[in-house]
C-alpha positions, 0 to 999 in steps of 0.5 A: 434399324435398332429399337431406339431408332424405330422409336425415334422415327415413330415419335417424329411421325406421331409429332407431325401427325399431332401438329396436322390434327391440331390445325384449326382445333383447340388443344382440348379437342378430343382428337388432339388429346388422343394424338397427344396421349398416343405420342406420350406413350411412345415418349415414355417408352423411349425415355424408359429405354434411355434410362435403362441404357444409362443404368447399364453403362 
């Protein structure tokens, strides 16, 4: 599995986890915020890889 595919899989896992954590909580709940930040880090890495690939083409 390529690094991009692994990131996509991880993004989906984190997204589903955040949805599960959010149930019954506000968006400002510390647990929800932590899950969102973790997802943001992986999304930023994914976006950086896409930009790099585009620049190389």
